[in-house]
Rosetta silent file (secondary structure, phi, psi, omega in degrees, C-alpha in Angstrom):
SEQUENCE: MSEAVRSLIVVILIVVLLVVAYVFFFKPFLSLQPQVQGVITANSTWSVGMQEYELTGPLSAETYRISNDNGKVTMFYAATNRAMTVTKEFSVPLVGPEATFLFEALRADGIWEVDDIPVRPHPLTEFIIEVDQTLGDEGGTRSFSFSDPHYWSTTHAQEFELHLPQKGSLSGADARTLGVAGRKLQDPRYLQIVESIRGFGPPAVLAAENTIRMELIATLKHPVPPR
SCORE:     score description
SCORE:     0.000 S_00000001
   1 L     0.000  129.895 -177.735   67.531   63.186   91.152 S_00000001
   2 L   -77.296  163.670  178.407   67.043   60.190   93.383 S_00000001
   3 H   -60.358  -38.383 -178.250   63.766   59.246   95.028 S_00000001
   4 H   -65.226  -41.479  176.996   65.147   59.987   98.427 S_00000001
   5 H   -64.261  -41.933  179.483   66.106   63.534   97.468 S_00000001
   6 H   -62.457  -42.375  179.322   62.653   64.175   95.941 S_00000001
   7 H   -62.289  -39.656 -179.286   61.006   62.920   99.120 S_00000001
   8 H   -63.670  -43.051  179.538   63.185   65.127  101.252 S_00000001
   9 H   -64.436  -40.323  179.211   62.251   68.202   99.132 S_00000001
  10 H   -61.440  -44.633  179.649   58.519   67.347   99.436 S_00000001
  11 H   -60.741  -45.374  178.961   58.896   67.073  103.209 S_00000001
  12 H   -63.261  -40.087  177.869   60.716   70.443  103.412 S_00000001
  13 H   -68.273  -35.881  174.429   58.039   72.143  101.356 S_00000001
  14 H   -63.656  -39.065  176.325   55.318   70.753  103.525 S_00000001
  15 H   -62.108  -44.687  178.859   57.144   71.966  106.618 S_00000001
  16 H   -65.024  -38.310  178.259   57.580   75.456  105.110 S_00000001
  17 H   -67.207  -37.400  179.418   53.885   75.635  104.187 S_00000001
  18 H   -65.553  -40.751  179.445   52.911   74.568  107.677 S_00000001
  19 H   -64.484  -47.526  177.994   55.182   77.232  109.226 S_00000001
  20 H   -55.923  -47.742 -179.105   53.791   79.901  106.878 S_00000001
  21 H   -62.578  -40.508 -179.756   50.202   78.936  107.674 S_00000001
  22 H   -64.870  -47.360 -171.512   50.876   79.004  111.390 S_00000001
  23 H   -69.999  -40.444 -170.040   52.671   82.423  111.362 S_00000001
  24 H   -99.778  -14.460 -176.784   50.288   84.259  109.037 S_00000001
  25 H  -123.704  -59.928 -174.269   46.943   82.574  109.694 S_00000001
  26 H   -68.093  -44.580 -177.631   46.669   80.310  112.770 S_00000001
  27 H   -60.707  -47.170  179.270   48.755   82.425  115.140 S_00000001
  28 H   -64.608  -32.007  178.752   46.782   85.725  114.574 S_00000001
  29 H   -65.087  -42.891  179.483   43.517   83.667  114.969 S_00000001
  30 H   -64.421  -35.354 -179.264   44.744   82.367  118.361 S_00000001
  31 H   -71.438  -29.490  179.743   45.678   85.848  119.505 S_00000001
  32 H   -90.364  -12.086 -172.672   42.196   87.231  118.537 S_00000001
  33 H   -62.516  -41.594  176.139   40.217   84.270  119.776 S_00000001
  34 H   -58.533  -39.617 -178.284   39.889   85.546  123.451 S_00000001
  35 H   -67.312  -41.781  179.234   38.607   88.870  122.142 S_00000001
  36 H   -63.155  -45.842 -179.071   36.124   87.187  119.776 S_00000001
  37 H   -66.126  -31.568  178.372   34.923   84.878  122.557 S_00000001
  38 H   -67.644  -37.788  176.303   34.558   87.835  124.873 S_00000001
  39 H   -68.683  -37.965  179.918   32.248   89.604  122.430 S_00000001
  40 H   -62.185  -41.064 -173.109   30.239   86.439  121.851 S_00000001
  41 H   -92.947   -3.172 -175.996   29.712   85.776  125.561 S_00000001
  42 L   -66.772  145.517  179.322   29.307   89.440  126.617 S_00000001
  43 L   -64.086  126.351 -174.742   26.047   90.427  128.295 S_00000001
  44 E  -137.630  109.339  177.644   23.873   91.997  125.575 S_00000001
  45 E  -135.519  154.671  171.981   20.428   93.349  126.432 S_00000001
  46 E  -158.896  153.148  176.361   18.134   96.041  125.148 S_00000001
  47 E  -147.865  148.518  178.079   14.513   97.077  125.588 S_00000001
  48 E  -130.117  126.117  176.910   12.185   99.608  123.943 S_00000001
  49 E  -128.169  144.645  177.084    8.952  100.734  125.553 S_00000001
  50 E  -131.590  120.791  174.767    6.206  103.073  124.366 S_00000001
  51 E  -106.405  122.678 -178.715    3.415  104.410  126.537 S_00000001
  52 E  -113.981  124.899  175.170    0.570  105.946  124.608 S_00000001
  53 E  -106.692  119.947 -174.254   -2.092  108.075  126.218 S_00000001
  54 E  -105.596  116.979 -174.577   -5.173  108.539  124.077 S_00000001
  55 L   -88.232   -4.989  173.526   -7.248  111.559  125.020 S_00000001
  56 L  -139.204  166.764  178.887  -10.157  110.676  122.804 S_00000001
  57 L    92.963 -176.635 -172.245  -11.731  107.435  121.586 S_00000001
  58 L   -81.233  -15.877  177.780  -12.617  104.177  123.361 S_00000001
  59 E  -107.191  147.684  175.739   -9.136  103.528  124.843 S_00000001
  60 E  -102.275  -26.001  179.768   -7.341  105.632  127.389 S_00000001
  61 E  -159.140  151.834  172.601   -3.860  104.066  127.195 S_00000001
  62 E  -137.013  145.031  177.852   -1.791  101.435  125.418 S_00000001
  63 E  -125.798  132.425  177.846    1.628  100.051  126.387 S_00000001
  64 E  -126.295  131.901  175.042    4.155   98.342  124.077 S_00000001
  65 E  -143.570  124.557  178.109    7.401   96.853  125.307 S_00000001
  66 E  -116.673  124.501 -177.942    9.981   94.699  123.349 S_00000001
  67 E  -126.270  139.342  176.378   12.857   93.309  125.373 S_00000001
  68 E  -122.833  113.430  176.227   15.921   91.279  124.218 S_00000001
  69 E  -110.336   90.860  178.680   17.839   89.526  126.995 S_00000001
  70 L    55.612   46.097  179.274   20.895   87.892  125.405 S_00000001
  71 L    92.611  -12.840 -179.932   18.820   86.720  122.418 S_00000001
  72 E   -96.088  109.801 -172.334   15.686   85.888  124.363 S_00000001
  73 E  -102.276  135.451  176.992   13.011   88.303  123.022 S_00000001
  74 E  -130.248  140.313  176.659    9.738   89.069  124.848 S_00000001
  75 E  -121.584  131.851  178.433    6.966   91.321  123.761 S_00000001
  76 E  -118.755  142.251  174.622    4.431   92.896  126.170 S_00000001
  77 E  -141.743  141.190  174.303    1.199   94.713  125.326 S_00000001
  78 E  -147.962  152.323  179.677   -1.483   96.210  127.496 S_00000001
  79 E  -148.353  149.074 -176.986   -4.473   98.485  126.967 S_00000001
  80 E  -124.093  140.584  178.271   -7.031  100.221  129.243 S_00000001
  81 E   -75.774  170.421 -172.764  -10.556  101.278  128.308 S_00000001
  82 L   -61.584  -35.782 -179.081  -11.772  104.864  128.338 S_00000001
  83 L   -75.334   -8.595 -177.040  -13.454  104.502  131.807 S_00000001
  84 L    59.642   34.394  179.869  -10.168  103.084  133.153 S_00000001
  85 L  -106.863  -18.143 -178.426  -12.062  100.205  134.690 S_00000001
  86 L  -133.657  130.563  172.884  -10.644   97.360  132.613 S_00000001
  87 E  -124.854  133.701  176.834   -7.043   96.628  131.582 S_00000001
  88 E  -125.931  147.317 -173.224   -6.061   93.644  129.441 S_00000001
  89 E  -153.952  165.085  170.692   -2.529   92.562  128.639 S_00000001
  90 E  -153.979  160.197  176.286   -0.329   89.741  127.366 S_00000001
  91 E  -139.417  128.329 -175.751    3.386   88.836  127.217 S_00000001
  92 E  -135.621  145.351  171.741    4.732   86.432  124.618 S_00000001
  93 E   -79.510  149.111  179.302    8.190   85.162  123.609 S_00000001
  94 E  -125.543  151.558  174.403    9.286   85.816  120.030 S_00000001
  95 L  -122.969  155.747  179.697   11.834   84.070  117.807 S_00000001
  96 L   105.450  172.187 -175.980   13.738   85.258  114.813 S_00000001
  97 L   -86.689    2.668 -171.511   15.777   88.364  113.878 S_00000001
  98 H   -62.375  -35.614  179.419   12.873   90.736  113.527 S_00000001
  99 H   -62.159  -43.206  179.672   13.375   92.281  116.968 S_00000001
 100 H   -64.403  -41.047  175.156   16.973   93.090  116.136 S_00000001
 101 H   -59.081  -42.188 -179.664   15.867   94.621  112.791 S_00000001
 102 H   -59.532  -49.789 -173.294   13.319   96.747  114.737 S_00000001
 103 H   -62.212  -43.005  178.522   15.988   97.998  117.210 S_00000001
 104 H   -63.453  -41.079  176.985   18.360   98.899  114.333 S_00000001
 105 H   -63.500  -41.700  178.179   15.546  100.693  112.536 S_00000001
 106 H   -65.032  -39.302  176.329   14.638  102.658  115.642 S_00000001
 107 H   -63.370  -38.627  178.710   18.301  103.686  116.074 S_00000001
 108 H   -70.158  -29.223  178.052   18.332  104.936  112.491 S_00000001
 109 H   -75.686   -8.420  174.544   15.113  106.865  113.175 S_00000001
 110 L    98.993   24.326 -179.616   16.899  108.664  115.987 S_00000001
 111 L   -58.765  -22.457  177.448   15.567  107.023  119.104 S_00000001
 112 L   -94.205   -4.335 -175.519   18.802  107.940  120.896 S_00000001
 113 L  -118.246  -30.840 -174.693   18.860  111.545  119.583 S_00000001
 114 L   -63.627  151.901 -175.406   15.381  113.068  119.354 S_00000001
 115 L  -100.783  168.664  168.612   14.407  115.458  122.130 S_00000001
 116 L   -63.789  151.503  176.416   11.329  116.014  124.224 S_00000001
 117 L  -126.291  124.526  179.059    8.661  118.148  122.556 S_00000001
 118 L   -54.330  140.309  178.229    6.308  120.276  124.719 S_00000001
 119 L   -57.022  131.741  176.623    2.710  119.049  124.662 S_00000001
 120 L   -73.736  154.434  177.351    0.656  120.891  122.084 S_00000001
 121 L   -63.605  137.858  177.742   -2.577  122.664  123.175 S_00000001
 122 L    52.679   60.801 -179.012   -5.507  120.218  123.093 S_00000001
 123 L   -72.329  155.300  173.202   -3.449  117.145  122.103 S_00000001
 124 L   -92.467  -36.517  177.193   -4.974  114.005  120.741 S_00000001
 125 E  -142.991  144.965  175.974   -2.291  111.602  121.868 S_00000001
 126 E  -122.874  145.405 -175.053    0.722  111.765  124.154 S_00000001
 127 E  -130.245  142.860  167.719    3.715  109.436  124.115 S_00000001
 128 E  -125.309  123.503  178.792    6.559  108.481  126.377 S_00000001
 129 E  -110.620  132.502  177.461    9.363  106.442  124.789 S_00000001
 130 E  -125.047  136.750  178.256   11.981  104.639  126.881 S_00000001
 131 E  -136.432  143.113  172.810   15.068  102.835  125.495 S_00000001
 132 E  -149.052  149.894 -178.356   17.987  101.115  127.235 S_00000001
 133 E  -147.398  138.780  173.075   20.837   98.987  126.001 S_00000001
 134 E  -127.620  132.907  172.426   23.703   97.044  127.694 S_00000001
 135 E  -137.395  109.804 -175.473   26.697   95.513  125.948 S_00000001
 136 L    65.730 -126.613  179.304   29.232   93.962  128.219 S_00000001
 137 L   -94.284    8.038 -179.357   30.001   96.494  130.979 S_00000001
 138 E  -118.692  154.824 -179.621   28.702   99.495  129.065 S_00000001
 139 E  -176.000  178.599  176.434   25.238  100.702  128.410 S_00000001
 140 E  -160.089  164.098  179.258   22.846  103.615  128.416 S_00000001
 141 E  -148.647  149.374  174.786   19.212  104.526  128.964 S_00000001
 142 E  -160.351  163.727  175.961   17.002  107.520  128.084 S_00000001
 143 E  -143.486  150.709  174.647   13.377  108.535  127.750 S_00000001
 144 E  -148.628  159.832 -174.882   11.619  111.349  125.897 S_00000001
 145 E  -134.192  156.345  178.724    7.994  112.511  125.488 S_00000001
 146 E  -167.561  169.967  176.898    5.948  114.233  122.870 S_00000001
 147 E  -130.430  155.631  171.770    2.365  114.575  121.590 S_00000001
 148 L    49.547   64.372  179.527    0.690  114.325  118.192 S_00000001
 149 H   -60.657  -28.833  176.483    3.480  112.856  116.113 S_00000001
 150 H   -60.293  -39.329 -178.810    1.450  113.179  112.924 S_00000001
 151 H   -64.294  -43.557 -178.214    1.411  116.935  113.380 S_00000001
 152 H   -69.253  -23.083  179.177    5.231  117.126  113.761 S_00000001
 153 H   -77.465  -21.546 -173.678    5.593  114.986  110.625 S_00000001
 154 H  -119.121  -13.847 -172.662    3.508  117.332  108.448 S_00000001
 155 L   -63.578  149.068  173.619    3.667  120.771  109.977 S_00000001
 156 L  -108.072   15.591 -179.282    5.176  123.735  108.146 S_00000001
 157 L   -66.804  155.379  177.404    5.609  125.681  111.365 S_00000001
 158 E  -130.744  152.021  179.007    8.860  127.460  112.162 S_00000001
 159 E  -107.831  126.360 -179.868   10.524  128.513  115.402 S_00000001
 160 E  -111.712  141.655  176.365   11.938  132.046  115.544 S_00000001
 161 E   -90.888  128.188 -175.016   14.523  133.384  117.936 S_00000001
 162 E  -104.738  134.928  173.098   13.543  136.741  119.384 S_00000001
 163 L  -123.736  103.729  178.965   15.985  139.534  120.324 S_00000001
 164 L   -73.720  142.789  177.652   14.218  142.359  122.053 S_00000001
 165 L   -65.753  142.630  177.740   15.669  145.841  121.711 S_00000001
 166 L   -58.284  -32.695 -178.649   17.502  147.049  124.816 S_00000001
 167 L  -153.379  162.461  178.030   15.533  150.240  124.883 S_00000001
 168 L    96.749  174.824 -177.342   12.853  151.956  122.869 S_00000001
 169 L   -81.163  168.724  179.404    9.431  150.829  121.656 S_00000001
 170 L   -95.184   17.679  176.666    8.658  147.667  119.772 S_00000001
 171 L  -108.667  172.719  174.957    7.359  149.617  116.788 S_00000001
 172 H    66.032 -140.015 -172.079    9.017  151.131  113.766 S_00000001
 173 H   -67.740  -25.359 -178.417   12.628  150.240  113.077 S_00000001
 174 H   -67.529  -25.818 -175.854   13.084  148.436  116.417 S_00000001
 175 H   -66.151  -27.295 -177.463   10.507  145.821  115.305 S_00000001
 176 H   -70.803  -13.778 -176.101   12.881  144.511  112.657 S_00000001
 177 H   -88.623   -4.917 -173.043   15.282  143.251  115.357 S_00000001
 178 L   -73.947  -49.425 -170.902   12.650  140.856  116.824 S_00000001
 179 E   -93.416  121.709  174.295   12.539  138.044  114.304 S_00000001
 180 E  -113.596  137.611 -172.799   15.780  136.071  113.665 S_00000001
 181 E   -27.114  122.665 -177.966   15.762  133.386  110.935 S_00000001
 182 E   -87.335  158.874  175.750   13.507  130.576  112.128 S_00000001
 183 E  -108.882  143.980 -178.747   14.159  126.873  111.950 S_00000001
 184 E   -69.435  138.082  177.164   11.603  124.390  110.626 S_00000001
 185 L   -92.488   -6.057 -179.874    9.798  122.286  113.258 S_00000001
 186 L   -65.067  126.986 -177.455    8.807  119.498  110.897 S_00000001
 187 L  -149.673  105.695 -179.063   10.373  116.238  112.055 S_00000001
 188 L   -78.108   -5.363 -176.094    8.999  112.871  110.736 S_00000001
 189 H   -65.203  -34.837 -178.377   11.131  110.782  113.128 S_00000001
 190 H   -66.202  -44.234  178.997    8.607  110.856  116.011 S_00000001
 191 H   -67.221  -34.443  178.579    5.923  109.393  113.722 S_00000001
 192 H   -64.317  -42.063 -177.930    8.346  106.835  112.269 S_00000001
 193 H   -63.434  -46.715 -178.361    9.260  105.644  115.790 S_00000001
 194 H   -60.380  -45.472 -176.889    5.595  105.335  116.779 S_00000001
 195 H   -67.950  -35.068 -179.911    4.569  103.482  113.661 S_00000001
 196 H   -63.878  -45.976 -179.852    7.574  101.106  113.871 S_00000001
 197 H   -70.391  -41.362  176.566    6.685  100.075  117.430 S_00000001
 198 H   -58.913  -40.057 -170.532    2.925   99.891  116.811 S_00000001
 199 L   -94.383    6.670 -178.150    3.370   97.732  113.778 S_00000001
 200 L   -81.177  140.596  173.154    5.977   95.328  115.255 S_00000001
 201 L   126.667  150.722  176.318    5.134   91.681  115.824 S_00000001
 202 L   -64.020  161.431 -177.499    4.043   88.588  113.860 S_00000001
 203 H   -52.592  -34.368 -177.493    0.458   88.459  112.524 S_00000001
 204 H   -69.679  -34.293  177.148   -0.737   86.417  115.515 S_00000001
 205 H   -71.228  -42.205 -179.860    0.529   89.047  117.991 S_00000001
 206 H   -63.112  -38.960  178.663   -0.940   91.933  115.982 S_00000001
 207 H   -66.581  -37.370  175.984   -4.242   90.016  115.896 S_00000001
 208 H   -66.178  -37.377  177.587   -4.153   89.539  119.657 S_00000001
 209 H   -62.032  -44.380 -176.306   -3.604   93.267  120.173 S_00000001
 210 H   -67.918  -34.294  175.934   -6.607   94.018  117.982 S_00000001
 211 H   -59.179  -45.910  177.732   -8.725   91.486  119.876 S_00000001
 212 H   -62.002  -42.007  177.094   -7.956   93.254  123.173 S_00000001
 213 H   -56.929  -50.723 -176.227   -8.915   96.606  121.573 S_00000001
 214 H   -60.738  -39.083  179.812  -12.249   95.193  120.375 S_00000001
 215 H   -69.011  -32.940  177.801  -13.017   93.725  123.771 S_00000001
 216 H   -74.990  -33.416  175.666  -12.296   97.003  125.515 S_00000001
 217 H   -62.114  -37.271 -179.943  -14.401   98.912  123.021 S_00000001
 218 H   -64.722  -24.265  179.410  -17.252   96.567  123.894 S_00000001
 219 L   -65.866  -21.475  177.579  -17.026   97.709  127.554 S_00000001
 220 L   -64.360  -28.303 -178.002  -18.397  101.072  126.422 S_00000001
 221 L   -79.821  -21.683 -178.809  -21.753   99.375  125.775 S_00000001
 222 L  -130.857   70.853 -176.982  -21.880   97.889  129.337 S_00000001
 223 L   -66.741  152.891  178.338  -20.117  100.422  131.567 S_00000001
 224 L   -77.857  126.577 -177.193  -19.313   99.392  135.080 S_00000001
 225 L   -67.283  146.810  176.637  -21.706  101.228  137.429 S_00000001
 226 L   -62.493  145.884  177.076  -20.100  103.498  140.039 S_00000001
 227 L   -78.481    0.000    0.000  -19.675  102.078  143.563 S_00000001
């Protein structure tokens, strides 16, 4: 085989490989590139807020809010003393993937699914959780409220469905129709959501929150006189 023939065969093989690479690899990439770019540049925002009302203790309320605006993360915290005369707050930018990890953890804990729970008699704490998310042209928002998440995480209470007899007294045989198999009310997700939001933030941010709490506790020693 002459040198010219071998060179021609090499050129043909190179052309075949280029055609195969274009058809099976480069062409599909080109067709998907607009979709990939659309996902990358799509508007992506989310925020999670928790309002905590403390019915006992030195503080009356605390607010936590974490917002992600197309990768720009901001955290807000505020607290008010028991007399509701002093409120202190701060807002700081955050970097790193921790906020995304938090949002995914809250989704796993059911922040989009859990329901309102009626306030218990003589509650210790009450909470309102708000969450919203936007991805491209789609999005959603919701809020729910509950009290005493530690109780719902540990209770052995059950809820029973009652079917009253259509007629007759509620004693004797008719009484057996009242109780229908109850469902357990224990649900640890409320406490998990609260603890995840409370504990979020780098050490410097958590330290700043604690400093505000200590400063507000100190106002109890020097209450503001009434006007």
